[in-house]
C-alpha positions in Angstrom: 0.0 0.0 0.0 1.2 3.5 -0.8 2.0 6.1 1.8 -1.0 7.8 3.2 -1.9 11.3 2.0 -0.9 12.8 5.3 2.3 10.7 5.9 4.3 13.9 6.2 2.0 15.4 8.9 2.7 15.1 12.7 -0.3 15.5 15.0 -0.3 16.0 18.7 -3.6 14.9 20.1 -4.4 16.3 23.6 -8.0 15.4 23.4 -10.0 12.6 25.0 -13.4 10.8 24.9 -14.8 11.1 21.3 -15.0 14.3 19.1 -11.3 15.1 19.3 -10.0 11.5 19.2 -12.4 10.8 16.2 -10.9 13.7 14.3 -7.3 12.5 15.1 -8.2 9.0 14.1 -9.3 10.2 10.7 -6.0 12.0 10.2 -4.2 8.9 11.4 -6.1 6.7 9.0 -4.9 9.0 6.2 -1.3 8.5 7.2 -0.5 11.2 9.8 1.8 10.3 12.7 -0.6 10.9 15.7 0.7 11.1 19.3 -2.1 10.7 21.8 -1.3 12.5 25.1 -3.0 11.1 28.1 -3.2 11.8 31.8 -0.9 9.6 33.8 -3.8 8.9 36.2 -5.5 6.3 34.0 -5.7 8.0 30.7 -8.6 8.5 28.4 -11.9 8.1 30.2 -13.3 5.8 27.4 -10.8 3.1 28.3 -13.2 2.3 31.2 -16.5 2.9 29.4 -17.6 -0.8 29.3 -18.5 -3.5 29.2 -17.6 -5.0 26.9 -13.9 -4.9 27.5 -11.0 -6.5 25.7 -9.1 -9.1 27.7 -6.1 -7.7 29.6 -2.7 -9.1 30.3 -2.6 -11.9 32.8 -6.3 -12.5 32.5 -7.2 -9.0 33.7 -9.5 -6.4 32.1 -8.3 -4.6 29.0 -9.6 -1.5 27.3 -13.3 -0.9 26.6 -14.7 -1.5 23.1 -15.8 2.2 23.2 -12.1 3.3 23.4 -11.2 1.0 20.4 -13.6 2.7 18.1 -11.7 6.1 18.0 -8.1 5.5 18.7 -6.4 3.3 16.1 -3.3 4.7 14.2 -2.0 6.5 17.2 0.8 6.1 19.7 0.0 6.7 23.4 2.1 8.7 25.8 1.2 9.8 29.4 2.4 13.2 30.5 1.3 15.2 33.6 0.3 18.6 32.2 0.1 20.0 35.7 3.8 19.7 36.2 6.2 22.3 34.7 8.4 19.6 33.3 5.4 17.9 31.8 4.3 21.1 30.2 7.8 21.6 28.8 7.7 18.2 27.2 4.4 19.0 25.5 5.7 22.3 24.2 8.7 20.6 22.7 6.5 18.0 21.0 4.2 20.7 19.8 7.1 22.6 18.3 7.8 19.5 16.1 4.2 19.0 15.2 2.0 20.3 12.3 -1.3 20.0 14.2 -2.4 20.2 17.8 -5.9 19.0 18.8 -7.4 19.7 22.2 -10.8 19.6 23.9 -10.2 21.1 27.3 -12.7 23.7 28.6 -12.4 27.1 27.0 -9.1 28.6 28.2 -8.2 25.4 30.1 -4.7 25.0 28.6 -3.7 28.7 29.0 -2.6 28.2 32.5 -0.2 25.5 31.3 1.2 27.6 28.5 -0.2 25.2 26.0 -2.9 27.4 24.4 -2.6 28.6 20.8 -1.2 32.0 21.5 1.6 30.5 23.6 2.5 27.7 21.2 2.4 29.9 18.0 5.2 32.1 19.4 7.6 29.2 18.8 5.6 27.6 16.0 3.8 30.2 13.9 2.9 27.6 11.3 1.1 25.4 13.8 -2.5 24.4 13.0 -4.3 24.4 16.4 -7.8 23.0 16.8 -9.9 23.5 19.9 -13.1 21.4 20.3 -15.5 22.6 23.0 -19.2 22.4 23.7 -20.1 26.0 22.8 -17.0 27.5 21.3 -14.6 30.2 22.5 -17.1 33.1 22.4 -20.6 33.7 23.6 -22.4 33.5 26.9 -22.1 29.7 27.1 -18.4 29.5 26.2 -17.5 28.5 29.7 -19.9 25.6 29.9 -18.9 22.0 29.4 -20.5 20.3 26.4 -21.7 16.7 26.2 -23.2 15.1 23.1 -26.5 14.3 24.8 -26.8 17.9 26.2 -26.1 19.3 22.8 -28.6 17.0 21.0 -31.2 18.4 23.5 -30.2 22.1 23.4 -29.3 22.1 19.7 -32.8 21.0 18.4 -32.0 17.5 17.3 -34.2 15.8 19.9 -37.1 18.1 19.1 -37.3 16.5 15.7 -36.4 12.9 16.7 -38.8 10.4 18.2 -42.5 10.1 18.2 -44.4 10.7 21.4 -41.4 11.9 23.3 -38.0 13.5 22.3 -35.3 10.9 21.7 -31.6 11.2 21.2 -29.9 9.5 18.3 -28.6 6.1 19.2 -24.9 7.0 18.7 -23.1 10.2 19.9 -23.7 11.8 16.5 -22.8 15.4 17.5 -19.4 14.3 18.7 -18.8 12.2 15.6 -19.9 15.0 13.2 -17.8 17.5 15.1 -14.8 15.2 14.7 -15.4 15.0 10.9 -15.9 18.7 10.6 -12.8 19.3 12.6 -10.8 17.0 10.4 -12.0 18.9 7.3 -11.1 22.2 8.9 -7.6 20.9 9.7 -7.1 19.7 6.2 -8.2 23.1 4.8 -5.8 24.9 7.2 -2.9 22.6 6.1 -3.7 23.4 2.5 -3.8 27.2 3.3 -0.4 26.8 5.1 1.1 25.1 2.0 -0.1 28.2 0.0 2.0 30.5 2.3 -0.8 31.6 4.6 0.8 30.3 7.7 -0.8 28.4 10.6 -4.1 29.2 12.2 -6.5 28.6 15.0 -9.6 26.5 14.6 -12.5 27.0 17.0 -14.9 24.0 16.8 -18.1 23.9 18.9 -20.5 21.0 19.2 -23.4 23.4 19.4 -22.4 25.0 16.1 -22.1 21.6 14.5 -25.5 20.5 15.7 -27.1 23.6 14.3 -25.5 23.0 11.0 -26.6 19.3 11.1 -30.3 20.5 11.3 -29.8 21.0 7.5 -33.2 20.8 5.7 -35.1 21.1 9.0 -33.3 24.4 9.8 -34.0 25.8 6.4 -37.6 24.7 6.6 -38.0 26.7 9.8 -35.9 29.7 8.6 -37.8 30.0 5.3 -41.2 28.8 6.3 -41.3 30.1 9.9 -42.9 27.0 11.3 -41.2 25.1 14.1 -40.9 21.5 13.0 -41.9 18.7 15.4 -41.3 15.1 15.8 -42.4 12.9 12.9 -40.8 9.5 13.9 -39.5 7.8 10.8 -41.4 10.1 8.4 -39.7 12.7 6.3 -41.0 16.3 6.6 -40.6 17.0 2.9 -40.9 13.7 1.0 -43.8 11.2 0.9 -43.6 8.2 1.0 -40.3 8.1 2.8 -40.7 6.1 6.0 -41.1 2.5 7.3 -44.3 0.5 6.8 -45.6 -2.7 8.5 -45.5 -5.9 6.6 -46.8 -9.4 7.4 -43.7 -10.3 9.3 -42.1 -7.0 10.4 -41.4 -3.6 8.9 -39.6 -2.3 5.8 -38.1 1.1 5.0 -39.2 2.7 1.7 -37.6 5.9 0.3 -39.5 7.2 -2.7 -37.6 10.3 -3.6 -39.0 11.2 -7.0 -42.3 11.3 -8.8 -41.1 8.7 -11.4 -40.3 6.4 -8.5 -43.7 6.9 -7.1 -45.3 5.8 -10.4 -43.3 2.6 -10.2 -44.1 2.1 -6.5 -47.8 2.5 -7.1 -47.6 -0.1 -9.8 -45.9 -2.6 -7.5 -48.6 -2.0 -4.9 -51.3 -2.7 -7.5 -52.5 0.8 -7.5 -51.2 2.3 -10.8 -54.0 4.9 -10.8 -52.3 6.7 -7.9 -49.7 8.0 -10.3 -52.4 10.1 -12.1 -54.4 11.0 -9.0 -53.9 14.8 -8.4 -53.6 14.2 -4.7 -50.6 11.9 -5.2 -49.0 12.6 -8.6 -46.6 15.2 -7.3 -44.5 15.1 -4.1 -45.9 18.4 -2.8 -49.4 17.0 -3.1 -48.3 13.8 -1.4 -47.0 15.7 1.5 -50.3 17.5 1.8 -52.3 14.2 1.7 -49.7 12.3 3.6 -52.1 10.6 6.1 -54.6 9.3 3.5 -51.9 8.0 1.2 -49.6 6.4 3.8 -52.7 4.8 5.5 -53.5 3.1 2.2 -49.9 2.0 1.6 -49.7 0.5 5.1 -52.9 -1.5 4.6 -51.6 -3.0 1.4 -48.0 -3.7 2.6 -49.3 -5.6 5.7 -50.5 -8.4 3.4 -47.1 -9.7 2.4 -43.8 -10.5 4.0 -40.8 -8.1 4.0 -38.6 -10.2 1.8 -41.4 -10.4 -0.9 -41.8 -6.7 -0.9 -38.1 -6.1 -1.0 -37.6 -8.4 -4.0 -40.4 -6.7 -6.0 -39.4 -3.1 -5.0 -35.8 -3.8 -5.8 -36.7 -5.1 -9.2 -38.8 -1.9 -9.8 -35.9 0.4 -8.8 -37.6 1.5 -5.6 -35.1 2.2 -2.7 -36.1 0.0 0.2 -34.5 -2.2 2.9 -35.1 -4.0 6.1 -34.6 -2.4 9.5 -31.6 -4.4 10.7 -29.8 -4.9 13.9 -26.0 -4.6 13.9 -25.7 -8.4 13.4 -27.6 -8.0 10.2 -25.6 -4.9 9.1 -22.2 -6.6 9.3 -23.4 -9.9 7.8 -25.1 -8.0 4.9 -23.4 -9.1 1.6 -22.8 -5.5 0.8 -20.9 -4.9 4.0 -18.8 -8.0 3.4 -18.1 -7.0 -0.2 -17.0 -3.5 0.9 -14.8 -4.9 3.7 -16.5 -2.7 6.3 -14.7 -4.5 9.1 -11.1 -5.6 9.6 -8.9 -7.2 12.2 -6.0 -5.9 14.3 -3.9 -7.4 17.0 -4.2 -5.2 20.1 -1.1 -5.3 22.3 -1.6 -7.3 25.4 -5.2 -8.2 24.4 -5.2 -10.2 21.2 -7.3 -9.8 18.1 -10.0 -7.2 17.7 -12.4 -6.5 14.9 -12.9 -2.8 14.0 -15.0 -0.8 11.6 -13.2 0.4 8.5 -12.8 4.0 7.5 -15.4 4.7 4.8 -13.1 6.9 2.6 -12.2 5.1 -0.6 -9.2 6.8 -2.2 -7.7 5.1 -5.2 -4.1 6.3 -4.7 -3.8 7.0 -1.0 -6.4 4.9 0.8 -6.7 4.8 4.6 -4.3 2.3 6.2 -4.4 0.5 9.5 -0.8 0.2 10.7 -1.3 0.7 14.5 -3.9 -0.9 16.7 -5.5 1.3 19.4 -2.6 1.7 21.8 -2.6 0.5 25.4 -2.3 3.2 28.0 1.1 4.9 27.8 2.3 2.1 25.5 4.7 4.4 23.6 5.9 6.9 26.2 9.5 5.9 26.1 9.6 5.3 22.4 8.1 8.7 21.5 10.2 10.7 23.9 13.4 9.0 22.9 12.6 9.4 19.2 11.3 12.9 19.2 13.1 14.6 22.1 16.2 12.5 22.4 15.6 11.5 26.0 17.5 8.5 27.3 15.9 5.6 29.0 17.3 6.9 32.3 15.6 10.2 31.6 12.3 8.5 31.0 12.6 6.4 34.2 13.5 9.5 36.3 10.4 11.3 35.0 8.2 8.3 35.7 9.5 8.1 39.3 8.6 11.8 39.7 5.0 11.2 38.4 5.6 13.3 35.3 5.3 10.4 32.9 3.6 7.0 33.0 
């Protein structure tokens, strides 16, 4: 496999939990050399967010599966940022890095001399990305941010669920923030290569959540009507939801009028395509209840597999509502190699989810399993800073390293 697109980039990852580590993992998958800096007192919180856990050395408990999802292609070191010597180590590592990622509370690293203004004095070309709940400005800038809280405050839960507001089943705001942050970092690196120098990136979960409201936000801003919860129904497209069948439920996504004509024919109601209530999507939205009620009564008569076969043949997007066991055994998932195996130090083999980016020349590569806590402290500090083994042992004895 060829070198990754970012094989020339060094990343210092001071973040923990999910949004920052997710961003750093994306960069690592693309070839960047990522150093994950952890607190000597146990490291990243997600190491303990289980069960399930990987097996540990000597039959003990290893890292949680949660931690594994966001930390491959990194090396782990543990440095005490509260100690002046620890701070000096991080400053030296930052001076050798292209990118710094952190998700401390707003202003939290300033007291350690590890904020952007401090580091750019020695490294004006540094790209420094801060990830916080509400950003560096505004009345909520000082507040901590958690995915669930932001889903609630940011409007997502108001349009998710049916009778009651419901959060999305994965920490989607953290994940999207990580993806947006990675994109911003890549843009900043391109700008730097064009002679525009380094820069500061201010990423906020709240901002990302607002952007993720997408069509719902524009519906409100243009139409003035506050959207509500619609369950699995789409606010702007009909029929675009799940329907009951004889043995379960099936999701149907009819996104065009020509598709609706074919869908109506499969259901044995070809006249719907010329019915003024249903012929155009805007009319179908208006007559949603009548139409979807009729569709449901028809689809209940046959099994999901039968409907899927006929709808697939007619070019109608549809599919079963699958559990994760079904997702990863789906022939499409197998064909696309959506999982892969890695050997985790001290724990054995683990199956992870592949990066979805498909680049023909510089594809993601998986060279490093998610590291055990402080697995690379000595290696990195000897390699990057020229410390001797005795230096490392002395700093460990002082509690500055782990």
